[in-house]
ROPA-57310 format. One record per atom (N, C-alpha, C): residue in one letter; atom name; x, y, z. Coordinates in steps of 0.001 Angstrom, whole numbers, plus 524288, in hexadecimal, padded with zeros to 5 digits. Layout:
<drenmis>
  r   a      u      v      w
  A  CA      X      Y      Z
...
</drenmis>
This chain:
<drenmis>
  r   a      u      v      w
  M   N  A80D2  74464  58A95
  M  CA  A7E47  73F77  58A2A
  M   C  A7B1A  73B56  58B1D
  A   N  A7783  73C48  585D7
  A  CA  A755A  738CC  5855D
  A   C  A7544  73394  589A9
  A   N  A7116  7310D  58BE2
  A  CA  A7338  72CFF  58E83
  A   C  A724D  727B8  58991
  A   N  A73A0  7240C  58A53
  A  CA  A7448  71FA3  5892E
  A   C  A6D63  71C1D  587FC
  R   N  A6E90  71C2D  58385
  R  CA  A687B  719B4  58269
  R   C  A68CA  71245  58508
  L   N  A67B7  70FF1  5881A
  L  CA  A678E  70B43  58A93
  L   C  A627C  707D5  58B04
  P   N  A62CE  702A0  58A70
  P  CA  A5EDB  6FF10  58906
  P   C  A5BF5  6FF16  58EF1
  Y   N  A585F  6FEE1  59218
  Y  CA  A56B3  6FE1E  595FA
  Y   C  A5A04  6F873  59755
  L   N  A5C9E  6F7EE  59BF1
  L  CA  A5E5B  6F297  59DEC
  L   C  A5D98  6F41C  5A3C9
  L   N  A5D03  6ED89  5A7B8
  L  CA  A5C90  6EDA8  5ABDF
  L   C  A5E7B  6E9A6  5ACFE
  G   N  A61DA  6EAEC  5B172
  G  CA  A6508  6E666  5B328
  G   C  A60BC  6E3BE  5B8F2
  H   N  A6405  6E156  5BBF8
  H  CA  A5E42  6DEE0  5C191
  H   C  A5DEE  6E126  5C41B
  A   N  A609F  6E7AC  5C48B
  A  CA  A5F96  6E969  5C990
  A   C  A5C0F  6EDAB  5C68C
  E   N  A5B05  6EE3F  5C154
  E  CA  A568D  6F189  5BE2D
  E   C  A519A  6ED62  5BE86
  I   N  A516A  6EAD6  5BB74
  I  CA  A4DFC  6E616  5BB60
  I   C  A4B32  6E694  5C28E
  A   N  A4E57  6E4E3  5C674
  A  CA  A4B50  6E455  5CC6B
  A   C  A487C  6EA52  5CA6F
  D   N  A4C04  6EEBC  5CB74
  D  CA  A48A8  6F3E2  5CAD9
  D   C  A4294  6F425  5C88A
  L   N  A42B8  6F2B4  5C431
  L  CA  A3FCF  6F2E9  5BFA6
  L   C  A3AC1  6EF73  5C04F
  F   N  A3B81  6EBB3  5C540
  F  CA  A37EA  6E830  5C5B0
  F   C  A365C  6E9A5  5CA93
  G   N  A3A2D  6EB8F  5CFC0
  G  CA  A3904  6E9BB  5D4C4
  G   C  A393A  6E805  5D6DD
  V   N  A3CAE  6E3B6  5D64B
  V  CA  A3EFF  6E040  5D8BA
  V   C  A449C  6E0E0  5DA46
  E   N  A4774  6DD5B  5DEE3
  E  CA  A4C70  6DB4C  5DEFE
  E   C  A4F4D  6DA7C  5D959
  R   N  A5349  6DCCE  5DA24
  R  CA  A574E  6DB69  5D66A
  R   C  A586C  6D5CB  5D715
  Q   N  A5A34  6D29E  5D944
  Q  CA  A5A2E  6CDCD  5DA5C
  Q   C  A53DB  6CA7F  5D872
  T   N  A50C1  6CDBB  5D6C9
  T  CA  A4C80  6CB7A  5D56B
  T   C  A4DD0  6C9BF  5CD8E
  S   N  A4EC7  6CF29  5CD34
  S  CA  A513A  6CDC6  5C6AF
  S   C  A54C2  6CA83  5C5D2
  A   N  A58FD  6CAC7  5C76D
  A  CA  A5D00  6C6D4  5C6BD
  A   C  A58F6  6C23A  5C710
  K   N  A56A0  6C018  5CA63
  K  CA  A53E8  6BD5A  5CBF5
  K   C  A5030  6BB4D  5C71B
  W   N  A4DDF  6C00A  5C45E
  W  CA  A4C98  6BE77  5C03C
  W   C  A50BF  6BD1A  5BBEC
  R   N  A538E  6BF82  5BAD1
  R  CA  A5784  6BD2C  5B892
  R   C  A5947  6B75C  5B832
  V   N  A5AF1  6B616  5BE10
  V  CA  A5A50  6B059  5BD33
  V   C  A5793  6ABAF  5BD23
  D   N  A50FE  6AD7D  5BC2A
  D  CA  A4FAD  6AB53  5BD17
  D   C  A4B72  6AB7D  5B5F7
  R   N  A4D25  6AE9F  5B398
  R  CA  A4BD6  6AFE2  5AE89
  R   C  A486C  6B1BD  5ADBC
  T   N  A4661  6B5CD  5B17C
  T  CA  A41E8  6B9E8  5B234
  T   C  A4481  6BD56  5AD69
  L   N  A49B6  6C252  5ADDE
  L  CA  A4AEF  6C371  5A9CE
  L   C  A4DD2  6C0B7  5A59A
  P   N  A4D56  6C247  5A04E
  P  CA  A510E  6BE2D  59E02
  P   C  A556F  6BEBF  59CE9
  E   N  A5AE5  6BC08  5997E
  E  CA  A5E7F  6BEB4  598C9
  E   C  A5E20  6C393  59882
  P   N  A62E3  6C610  59B5C
  P  CA  A64F9  6CCC2  599C9
  P   C  A64EC  6CE44  59620
  D   N  A6242  6D3AF  59206
  D  CA  A64B5  6D6D6  58F0F
  D   C  A69C5  6D888  58D2E
  L   N  A6BCB  6D909  591FF
  L  CA  A70CA  6DC40  59256
  L   C  A7712  6D8BB  596DA
  V   N  A7834  6D701  59691
  V  CA  A7D87  6D5BC  5990E
  V   C  A814D  6D941  59954
  A   N  A83AC  6DC1B  59EB8
  A  CA  A8787  6E0D1  59DB1
  A   C  A8A37  6DE93  5A321
  S   N  A9043  6E089  5A12D
  S  CA  A93AF  6DD9F  5A78F
  S   C  A909C  6D94B  5A975
  G   N  A8DFB  6D54F  5A725
  G  CA  A8B9C  6D095  5A9DE
  G   C  A8733  6CFB8  5AC16
  N   N  A8444  6D60E  5AC5F
  N  CA  A7F90  6D649  5AEE2
  N   C  A7A1B  6D63D  5AA97
  P   N  A77B3  6D440  5ACA0
  P  CA  A73AF  6D49D  5A99E
  P   C  A6FE9  6D9B0  5A961
  Y   N  A6BBB  6DB17  5A374
  Y  CA  A6833  6DE36  5A39D
  Y   C  A6421  6DDCC  59F18
  W   N  A61A3  6DED0  5A1C4
  W  CA  A5C0E  6DE41  59DB4
  W   C  A591C  6E361  59B5B
  L   N  A5739  6E31B  59771
  L  CA  A55B8  6E824  5934A
  L   C  A5072  6E8CF  5989F
  L   N  A4D9C  6ED48  597CB
  L  CA  A4931  6EDFE  59B42
  L   C  A4458  6ECB9  597EF
  A   N  A43CB  6EB61  59392
  A  CA  A3F82  6E750  58F90
  A   C  A3FDE  6E17C  590E9
  T   N  A452D  6E119  59340
  T  CA  A4462  6DBD8  59453
  T   C  A41C4  6DB12  59A06
  V   N  A42FC  6DBF5  59B92
  V  CA  A42BF  6DCB7  5A327
  V   C  A3B7A  6DE5A  5A1EE
  L   N  A3974  6E205  59F22
  L  CA  A3470  6E390  59F48
  L   C  A30E9  6DFB0  59DD8
  A   N  A3422  6DAFB  59B47
  A  CA  A30C4  6D7B9  599A4
  A   C  A322E  6D234  59C42
  L   N  A32AA  6D2B8  5A114
  L  CA  A3300  6CE3B  5A4F0
  L   C  A2D1F  6CCDB  5A499
  T   N  A2CEF  6C6DA  5A44A
  T  CA  A26E3  6C44F  5A6D5
  T   C  A2419  6C5D6  5AB5B
  G   N  A2048  6C818  5ABC8
  G  CA  A1E3F  6C867  5B3A8
  G   C  A2137  6CBF5  5B5B2
  R   N  A2568  6D0A8  5B253
  R  CA  A25C5  6D474  5B744
  R   C  A24E4  6D912  5B336
  R   N  A22DE  6DE9E  5B7F9
  R  CA  A2176  6E1ED  5B4BB
  R   C  A2468  6E5CB  5B9AB
  V   N  A2495  6E9CD  5B684
  V  CA  A27F6  6F09E  5B711
  V   C  A2538  6F331  5B746
  T   N  A2607  6F642  5BBDD
  T  CA  A216C  6FC32  5BD48
  T   C  A2232  70170  5B8C5
  E   N  A2126  70471  5B609
  E  CA  A2100  707C2  5B531
  E   C  A2549  70B3B  5B624
  D   N  A24EA  70C34  5BAF6
  D  CA  A284D  7104F  5BE95
  D   C  A2D77  70D1C  5BE0A
  R   N  A2E62  70847  5C08B
  R  CA  A3447  7065C  5BFB8
  R   C  A357F  70709  5BB5A
  L   N  A3262  70591  5B571
  L  CA  A361B  705CC  5AEDD
  L   C  A36B4  70A78  5B0C7
  R   N  A3467  70DBF  5B02A
  R  CA  A3635  7129F  5AEAB
  R   C  A39E9  713E4  5B3BF
  E   N  A3B03  71402  5B7FB
  E  CA  A3EBC  71487  5BA5A
  E   C  A4486  712B4  5B88C
  Y   N  A43D3  70DF4  5B695
  Y  CA  A47FB  709CF  5B43A
  Y   C  A48E0  70C5D  5B077
  E   N  A46BA  70F8A  5ACEE
  E  CA  A48AF  71198  5A73C
  E   C  A4A2A  71682  5A6D0
  A   N  A487A  717ED  5AC83
  A  CA  A4BE6  71D72  5ADB3
  A   C  A5058  71F4B  5AEA8
  K   N  A52A3  71B79  5B082
  K  CA  A579B  7173C  5B0BE
  K   C  A5D5D  71892  5AD21
  I   N  A57BE  7175B  5A8D8
  I  CA  A5C5D  71918  5A2E7
  I   C  A5AB8  71B9E  59FF5
  P   N  A5945  72117  5A08A
  P  CA  A5731  72546  59D26
  P   C  A5776  723C6  5961D
  A   N  A5BDA  7236E  594EF
  A  CA  A5C27  72145  58EB5
  A   C  A5D04  71B09  58DF6
  G   N  A57A7  71897  59087
  G  CA  A5718  71285  58FFC
  G   C  A51AF  71216  5896F
  Y   N  A542D  70D7C  589E6
  Y  CA  A504D  70CBD  585A3
  Y   C  A4E23  704E6  58759
  R   N  A48DE  70403  584C6
  R  CA  A4888  6FE3A  5867D
  R   C  A49F9  6FB40  5803C
  A   N  A4C6E  6F7D7  582B1
  A  CA  A4F83  6F46C  57CB6
  A   C  A4C57  6F0B6  57F81
  E   N  A492E  6EDA3  579E7
  E  CA  A4545  6EA8E  57B36
  E   C  A4929  6E3FA  57A97
  S   N  A4E5E  6E4C1  57727
  S  CA  A5163  6E08D  577E0
  S   C  A566D  6E2A8  578B7
  R   N  A5959  6DD99  579C1
  R  CA  A5F33  6DDF2  57A5B
  R   C  A6242  6DF9B  574FE
  E   N  A5EFF  6DE35  5723D
  E  CA  A61D3  6E087  56C49
  E   C  A5FFC  6E451  56940
  P   N  A6183  6EA4F  566C5
  P  CA  A66A2  6EA0D  568B5
  P   C  A67E2  6EE22  56C8D
  L   N  A69C8  6EDCC  570E2
  L  CA  A6BC9  6EED9  57607
  L   C  A71E3  6F2CE  57332
  P   N  A7214  6F5F2  578C5
  P  CA  A77B3  6F93B  57615
  P   C  A7A24  6F6C4  57B1C
  V   N  A7F08  6F766  578DD
  V  CA  A829F  6F310  57BE7
  V   C  A8390  6F423  58358
  I   N  A82A4  6F3E9  58610
  I  CA  A81FD  6F3D2  58BAC
  I   C  A85DA  6F275  58ECD
  V   N  A8A50  6F4C0  590AF
  V  CA  A8DDD  6F1B7  5933E
  V   C  A8EB4  6F3B4  59AD5
  G   N  A9166  6F0CB  59E73
  G  CA  A933A  6F0DF  5A3A2
  G   C  A962F  6F090  5A2B3
  I   N  A998C  6EFF6  5A7FD
  I  CA  A9E61  6F1AD  5AA4C
  I   C  AA3AF  6EE7B  5A7CD
  Q   N  AA11B  6E898  5A865
  Q  CA  AA403  6E613  5A5D8
  Q   C  AA455  6E417  59F6A
  E   N  AA115  6E726  59C81
  E  CA  AA15D  6E665  596BF
  E   C  AA58B  6EB78  59858
  V   N  AA551  6F06F  598BB
  V  CA  AA90C  6F69E  59886
  V   C  AAD51  6F412  59B40
  A   N  AADFB  6F109  59DAB
  A  CA  AB47A  6EF30  59EBA
  A   C  AB522  6ED74  59A7D
  L   N  AB398  6E97F  59785
  L  CA  AB5C9  6E7D2  5924A
  L   C  AB7B3  6EAFB  58F89
  I   N  AB37E  6EECE  58E30
  I  CA  AB42C  6F136  58785
  I   C  AB876  6F4F8  58868
  L   N  AB922  6F84F  58EA8
  L  CA  ABD5D  6FAEA  58F26
  L   C  AC343  6F793  590F8
  G   N  AC208  6F384  591BC
  G  CA  AC7AF  6F029  59288
  G   C  AC90D  6F106  59722
  T   N  AC49F  6EFFC  59B99
  T  CA  AC695  6F1DC  59FB2
  T   C  AC3B6  6EE62  5A36A
  D   N  AC3D5  6EF0D  5A90F
  D  CA  AC1EA  6EBD9  5ACF5
  D   C  ABA9D  6EE3D  5AFC0
  Q   N  AB87D  6EB26  5B100
  Q  CA  AB415  6EDBA  5B324
  Q   C  AB616  6F1AB  5B713
  Q   N  AB9E9  6F18F  5BC0D
  Q  CA  ABB66  6F3E0  5C140
  Q   C  ABBBE  6F821  5BE5D
  T   N  ABE4F  6F965  5B977
  T  CA  AC060  6FE9F  5B62D
  T   C  ABB12  7014A  5B4E1
  V   N  AB7B2  6FF55  5B318
  V  CA  AB3D1  70105  5B138
  V   C  AB02E  70391  5B41F
  S   N  AB03E  6FFCC  5B9AD
  S  CA  AADBA  70195  5BDF1
  S   C  AAFA2  707DC  5C121
  R   N  AB460  70717  5C00D
  R  CA  AB6D5  70CD4  5C2EB
  R   C  AB627  7100D  5BE6B
  W   N  AB6DD  70EEB  5B935
  W  CA  AB6D2  71457  5B6A7
  W   C  AB12D  716C8  5B7CA
  R   N  AAAB6  712A3  5B62C
  R  CA  AA6DB  71570  5B908
  R   C  AA5C2  716C8  5BCC1
  H   N  AA83C  71534  5C1DC
  H  CA  AA883  717E2  5C46C
  H   C  AAC20  71EBC  5C658
  R   N  AB008  71DDA  5C2F5
  R  CA  AB382  72217  5C2E8
  R   C  AAF7E  7270C  5BF95
  K   N  AAD30  7250B  5BB61
  K  CA  AA9C8  727F6  5B85A
  K   C  AADC8  72757  5B195
  R   N  AB03F  72396  5B248
  R  CA  AB418  724A6  5AD92
  R   C  AB0A1  72190  5A993
  I   N  AADB5  72050  5A72C
  I  CA  AAB36  71CF0  5A334
  I   C  AA58B  71E84  5A493
  A   N  AA422  71DDC  5A01F
  A  CA  A9E15  71E13  59E3E
  A   C  A9B83  71DA0  5A285
  T   N  A964C  7207F  5A3F3
  T  CA  A93D8  71EB8  5A671
  T   C  A8EA3  71A3C  5A53F
  A   N  A8E09  71767  5A82D
  A  CA  A8B67  71388  5A621
  A   C  A86F7  713FD  5A337
  D   N  A854F  71374  59F67
  D  CA  A7F69  712F3  59D59
  D   C  A7992  7128B  5A155
  L   N  A7B93  70D3E  5A30C
  L  CA  A78FF  70C86  5A621
  L   C  A784C  70A57  5AB11
  V   N  A7700  7081E  5AF75
  V  CA  A78B2  7068A  5B4F4
  V   C  A742D  7018C  5B4FD
  L   N  A74FF  6FC6A  5B5BB
  L  CA  A6FD9  6FA1F  5B73B
  L   C  A7181  6F738  5BB98
  S   N  A6E78  6F530  5BE7D
  S  CA  A7033  6EFC5  5C239
  S   C  A753E  6F3F2  5C410
  R   N  A76FF  6F8BB  5C4A6
  R  CA  A7B88  6F8AF  5C58E
  R   C  A7FC2  6F9DE  5C43E
  S   N  A803E  6F898  5BE59
  S  CA  A84E4  6F535  5B99D
  S   C  A82A6  6F9F1  5B7DB
  P   N  A874F  6FC1A  5B69F
  P  CA  A88E1  7014A  5B190
  P   C  A883D  6FE34  5AD43
  L   N  A85D2  6FFCA  5A7CB
  L  CA  A857C  6FD3B  5A296
  L   C  A86A4  702FF  59F18
  W   N  A8A3F  70231  59963
  W  CA  A8A9D  7063F  59867
  W   C  A8883  7040A  59229
  L   N  A8895  707D6  58D10
  L  CA  A8757  70513  5886A
  L   C  A8DFF  70603  585EB
  L   N  A8E33  7031E  58521
  L  CA  A9319  70041  581F8
  L   C  A94CA  70483  57E41
  D   N  A9232  70814  57C78
  D  CA  A93FA  70E2F  579E9
  D   C  A96C2  71119  57ED8
  T   N  A9277  71158  58312
  T  CA  A947A  715FC  585F3
  T   C  A99DC  713E0  58857
  I   N  A9B31  70FA9  58867
  I  CA  AA03B  70F4D  5893A
  I   C  AA4F9  70E6F  5852A
  T   N  AA361  70CD5  58093
  T  CA  AA58F  70E74  57E1E
  T   C  AA769  7154A  57B7C
  A   N  AA3E7  71898  57D80
  A  CA  AA52E  71C12  57B01
  A   C  AA7C2  71E5D  58157
  D   N  AA75F  71DAA  58418
  D  CA  AA97E  71FA1  5897B
  D   C  AB025  71CBF  58A76
  A   N  AB009  718EE  58772
  A  CA  AB665  717FE  587ED
  A   C  AB7FE  71BD2  582E9
  T   N  AB727  71B5F  57ECF
  T  CA  AB961  71ED8  57AFC
  T   C  ABA94  724F8  57BD6
  E   N  AB693  72699  58047
  E  CA  AB682  72A4F  581D8
  E   C  ABBEA  72C5C  584D8
  R   N  ABBFB  7289A  5893A
  R  CA  AC064  726D2  58C87
  R   C  AC4BD  72596  58A8D
  G   N  AC558  723BA  585B4
  G  CA  AC93D  720F5  583A8
  G   C  ACC43  71D3D  58511
  R   N  AC6A6  7187C  586E1
  R  CA  AC8FA  71509  587DC
  R   C  AC78B  70FB4  58253
  S   N  ACC5D  70C7C  584FA
  S  CA  ACACC  707C9  57FD0
  S   C  AC530  7044F  580E5
  L   N  AC4B9  70212  57C8A
  L  CA  ABF1F  6FEE0  57C09
  L   C  AC297  6F8F1  57A13
  V   N  AC06E  6F75E  57C45
  V  CA  AC29C  6F0BC  57B22
  V   C  ABD29  6EF2D  577D4
  A   N  ABEFD  6EF55  57231
  A  CA  ABA3C  6EF33  56CF9
  A   C  AB8E8  6E965  56E0A
  E   N  ABA73  6E597  56ECE
  E  CA  ABA02  6E12E  56EFE
  E   C  AB2D6  6DE88  572D6
  E   N  AB4A7  6E23B  577DD
  E  CA  AB12F  6E184  57A43
  E   C  AAB89  6E558  5783F
  V   N  AAD34  6EA39  5756E
  V  CA  AA96E  6EDBA  5739B
  V   C  AA5E3  6E881  57102
  E   N  AA86B  6E8AB  56ADE
  E  CA  AA7D5  6E491  56885
  E   C  AA2CC  6DEDC  56B89
  R   N  AA5EC  6DE50  56F0E
  R  CA  AA2B2  6D8C9  5738A
  R   C  A9B86  6DA9F  5757A
  L   N  A9B98  6DE2F  57654
  L  CA  A9625  6E1E5  57834
  L   C  A94C1  6E383  574C6
  Q   N  A9752  6E50B  57052
  Q  CA  A90F6  6E5BC  56B7E
  Q   C  A908F  6E2AB  569A3
  A   N  A92EE  6DD99  56A0B
  A  CA  A90BD  6D98A  56762
  A   C  A8F34  6D59B  5695E
  G   N  A8D5C  6D741  56FA3
  G  CA  A8AC5  6D503  573C0
  G   C  A8CEC  6D25D  5761D
  V   N  A9219  6D100  576C2
  V  CA  A93CE  6CD49  57A39
  V   C  A94E8  6CF68  5814B
  R   N  A926F  6CEA9  583A4
  R  CA  A92A0  6CF38  58970
  R   C  A9604  6CC8F  58D18
  V   N  A965C  6CC66  5906A
  V  CA  A98B2  6C9D2  59524
  V   C  A942C  6C7C5  59684
  P   N  A9337  6C391  59800
  P  CA  A8F8D  6BE91  59B56
  P   C  A8BBB  6C41C  59EDD
  Q   N  A87E6  6C060  5A064
  Q  CA  A85E0  6C1F8  5A50F
  Q   C  A8919  6BF9A  5AAF3
  K   N  A88C0  6C355  5AF3D
  K  CA  A896D  6BF22  5B28C
  K   C  A866D  6BA16  5B59F
  P   N  A8C79  6B644  5B743
  P  CA  A87D4  6B1EC  5B6E9
  P   C  A8427  6B220  5BD11
  R   N  A8019  6AE47  5BD93
  R  CA  A7D88  6AEB3  5C1AC
  R   C  A7EE9  6AAD1  5C594
  G   N  A7D6D  6A7A9  5C889
  G  CA  A7E2E  6A55D  5CB72
  G   C  A8384  6A18A  5CC70
  R   N  A83F9  69E96  5CDD1
  R  CA  A870F  6992B  5CE2E
  R   C  A89C9  69825  5C7FF
  R   N  A8D25  6963B  5C688
  R  CA  A8E27  6941A  5C104
  R   C  A90CB  68EE8  5C1DC
  V   N  A8E66  68C04  5BE64
  V  CA  A9129  68692  5BD7C
  V   C  A96C5  68621  5BC4B
  M   N  A97F4  683F6  5BEF1
  M  CA  A9FDA  683CF  5BC7A
  M   C  A9D4A  67EFC  5B8C2
  T   N  A9F4B  6802D  5B41A
  T  CA  A9FB6  67BDF  5AF45
  T   C  AA4CF  67AC8  5AD6F
  E   N  AA7B5  67D88  5AE78
  E  CA  AAD52  67C51  5ADCC
  E   C  AB19A  6802B  5B031
  S   N  AB61B  6806A  5AF7A
  S  CA  ABAFA  68126  5B4B9
  S   C  ABAF1  687C1  5B4EE
  R   N  ABB32  68926  5B9B5
  R  CA  AB8EA  69018  5B9AD
  R   C  AC047  69305  5B659
  P   N  ABE1C  694AC  5B503
  P  CA  AC53C  697A3  5B1D4
  P   C  AC878  699F3  5B7FD
  P   N  ACC02  69A37  5B61D
  P  CA  AD0CC  69DFD  5BB60
  P   C  ACE4E  6A172  5BBBE
  R   N  ACE4D  6A463  5C0E5
  R  CA  ACCC6  6AA67  5C1B6
  R   C  AD19A  6AD0E  5BFE2
  K   N  ACFAF  6B328  5BE08
  K  CA  AD31C  6B5DF  5BD2F
  K   C  AD7C9  6B82C  5C32D
  P   N  ADB8B  6BA43  5C2F7
  P  CA  ADEDE  6B966  5C8BA
  P   C  ADBC8  6BE8C  5CC2D
  L   N  ADE5F  6BEEC  5CFCB
  L  CA  AD900  6C231  5D285
  L   C  ADB3C  6C8C0  5D1BF
  P   N  AD923  6CB37  5D333
  P  CA  ADB16  6D327  5D29F
  P   C  ADB9E  6D31A  5D511
  E   N  ADE8F  6D84A  5D519
  E  CA  AE116  6D924  5DA77
  E   C  ADE1C  6DBA8  5DD14
  P   N  ADDD4  6DCCC  5E344
  P  CA  AD844  6DE47  5E5F1
  P   C  AD9BE  6E466  5E5A0
  Q   N  AD287  6E8F4  5E5AF
  Q  CA  AD34C  6ED3F  5E31F
  Q   C  ACEC1  6EE7C  5E86C
  S   N  AD002  6F5F2  5E925
  S  CA  ACE48  6F6EC  5ED6C
  S   C  ACB6D  6FB15  5EC12
  F   N  AC550  6FC2A  5ED12
  F  CA  AC23F  70047  5EAD3
  F   C  AC1CC  7047D  5EEFB
  T   N  AC0F1  707F9  5EDA6
  T  CA  ABDB4  70C7D  5F1B2
  T   C  AB687  70CD0  5F0B4
  S   N  AB474  70E45  5F40A
  S  CA  AAF4B  70E67  5F4EE
  S   C  AADB3  71148  5EFAB
  S   N  AAF0E  714EC  5ECC5
  S  CA  AAE08  716EE  5E926
  S   C  AACE0  711D7  5E4CA
  E   N  AB154  70C82  5E4ED
  E  CA  AB28A  70B5F  5DE75
  E   C  AAF35  7065A  5E15B
  Q   N  AA8ED  7077F  5E09D
  Q  CA  AA3C7  70273  5E30B
  Q   C  AA500  6FF75  5DD85
  E   N  AA4B3  701BB  5D8B5
  E  CA  AA4FB  6FEFD  5D50D
  E   C  AA880  6FC72  5D1EF
  E   N  AAD02  6FDD0  5D231
  E  CA  AB30E  6FCC4  5D234
  E   C  AB45E  6F723  5D4FD
  A   N  AB105  6F7F5  5D98F
  A  CA  AB28D  6F22E  5DF66
  A   C  AB08A  6EF3B  5DC78
  V   N  AA96B  6EF97  5DB6F
  V  CA  AA595  6EC5C  5D8C7
  V   C  AA7AE  6EA4A  5D508
  A   N  AA9E1  6ECD1  5D07B
  A  CA  AAB10  6EC00  5CA52
  A   C  AAF96  6E812  5CBB6
  F   N  AB3FC  6E7C2  5D0D4
  F  CA  AB9B5  6E46B  5D117
  F   C  AB5D5  6DF1F  5D211
  V   N  AB24A  6E075  5D818
  V  CA  AB00B  6DB0F  5D9D8
  V   C  AAEA4  6D6F6  5D672
  T   N  AA9D5  6DA50  5D2FF
  T  CA  AA814  6D622  5CE9E
  T   C  AAB69  6D545  5CC1A
  E   N  AAF20  6D80C  5CA89
  E  CA  AB3CB  6D3F1  5C484
  E   C  AB716  6CFE9  5C897
  M   N  AB770  6CFC8  5CDB7
  M  CA  AB972  6CB46  5D093
  M   C  AB4C5  6C5F4  5CFDB
  L   N  AAF8D  6C6F9  5D0BA
  L  CA  AAEEC  6C462  5D141
  L   C  AABB5  6C1ED  5CE2A
  T   N  AAB72  6C573  5C9E0
  T  CA  AAAA6  6C276  5C31D
  T   C  AAFB8  6BE64  5C34B
  E   N  AB5EB  6C007  5C356
  E  CA  AB7BF  6BD29  5C240
  E   C  AB90C  6B7C4  5C5CF
  G   N  AB571  6B781  5C94B
  G  CA  AB64B  6B1D7  5CE59
  G   C  AB99F  6B341  5D1D9
  H   N  ABAE4  6B97F  5D21D
  H  CA  ABE59  6B9C5  5D8A3
  H   C  AB93C  6B9EB  5DD1E
  T   N  ABB13  6B99E  5E0DA
  T  CA  AB79A  6BC04  5E603
  T   C  AB9CB  6C18E  5E6E5
  A   N  AB76D  6C4C4  5E8BC
  A  CA  AB9C2  6CB39  5EC80
  A   C  AB80F  6C998  5F265
  V   N  ABE11  6CCC5  5F37F
  V  CA  ABCCF  6CEF7  5F873
  V   C  ABCA8  6D4F6  5F945
  I   N  AB922  6D5B4  5FC97
  I  CA  AB7CF  6DBBB  5FD18
  I   C  AB9B0  6DC92  60259
  R   N  ABDF1  6E10E  602AF
  R  CA  AC157  6E22B  60739
  R   C  AC02A  6E6C7  607F2
  P   N  ABC5F  6E8B1  60C46
  P  CA  ABB92  6F0DB  60CF6
  P   C  AC0E9  6F2AF  60EEA
  K   N  AC2C9  6F738  60DD1
  K  CA  AC64F  6F9CA  61046
  K   C  AC342  6FE9A  6113D
  R   N  AC687  701E1  615D6
  R  CA  AC6CD  70694  61725
  R   C  AC97B  70B4A  61624
</drenmis>
């Protein structure tokens, strides 16, 4: 099967590699608006088109670094603007599409029970929406039509907030605490997904190693 065509996209790790700086520097550029608003937000994470990154004022990229980056996405192409772009989703959107949770999607990915990610940026897997829907059909998994339609209409999960939030209204009640879970050393992705979900819901997590 031919590799899916994807626009050249970069997360903070790829931007740092492209300019030869620390990842924290790329994140700082986002805060001080050296980097504009992201061209894509998937699973709450920001990504930028290569054209957007190359247009940064006063920043130069060597040809060697550019070739090295492009070689990592063999079927990639340079999109000049965010419209039109294919619908690209991360684990959070995949879970919504398939009517499950992020832990389950991470577990499927670890056990190769879901399509291989079309792209991995800043250590986060990304898929074309068409890849996920085709894979679900092949495996006999049902799709949540409303979520597919929302994504096709451009509705996205908001970007993860940065810094301390100013509380302007009372905090909504937290969800009930989930049951404690144990993970083996081979289930690191599931463990990360579980802890991330707990922190996102406002809980704290205590990790106790076992032998």
